[in-house]
TORKOL-130646 format. One record per residue (C-alpha): residue in three letters; x, y, z; chain. Coordinates in steps of 0.02 Angstrom, whole numbers, padded with zeros to 5 digits, always signed. Last residue first. Layout:
<sites>
SITE, ALA, X, Y, Z, A $
...
</sites>
This chain:
<sites>
SITE, UNK, +01747, +02152, +07068, A $
SITE, UNK, +01687, +02329, +07099, A $
SITE, UNK, +01598, +02272, +07258, A $
SITE, UNK, +01759, +02195, +07327, A $
SITE, UNK, +01860, +02353, +07292, A $
SITE, UNK, +01726, +02463, +07371, A $
SITE, UNK, +01725, +02351, +07526, A $
SITE, UNK, +01916, +02367, +07541, A $
SITE, UNK, +01910, +02556, +07517, A $
SITE, UNK, +01776, +02572, +07653, A $
SITE, UNK, +01872, +02454, +07769, A $
SITE, UNK, +02032, +02557, +07744, A $
SITE, UNK, +01939, +02721, +07776, A $
SITE, UNK, +01853, +02650, +07932, A $
SITE, UNK, +02020, +02588, +07998, A $
SITE, UNK, +02101, +02758, +07967, A $
SITE, UNK, +01959, +02844, +08062, A $
SITE, UNK, +01971, +02719, +08206, A $
SITE, UNK, +02161, +02742, +08217, A $
SITE, UNK, +02141, +02932, +08219, A $
SITE, UNK, +02013, +02918, +08361, A $
SITE, UNK, +02130, +02805, +08461, A $
SITE, UNK, +02275, +02927, +08434, A $
SITE, UNK, +02167, +03075, +08486, A $
SITE, UNK, +02108, +02982, +08642, A $
SITE, UNK, +02290, +02945, +08689, A $
SITE, UNK, +02339, +03127, +08661, A $
SITE, UNK, +02193, +03184, +08771, A $
SITE, UNK, +02242, +03062, +08909, A $
SITE, UNK, +02422, +03122, +08900, A $
SITE, UNK, +02364, +03303, +08912, A $
SITE, UNK, +02264, +03265, +09070, A $
SITE, UNK, +02411, +03174, +09151, A $
</sites>
């Protein structure tokens, strides 16, 4: 149970990091154009 919660939190954190990276790249692309 405890390990499952930790794995879920890690997946959520990874998704947030990927989302931030994608948004950052997208904003950089818009600003360049």
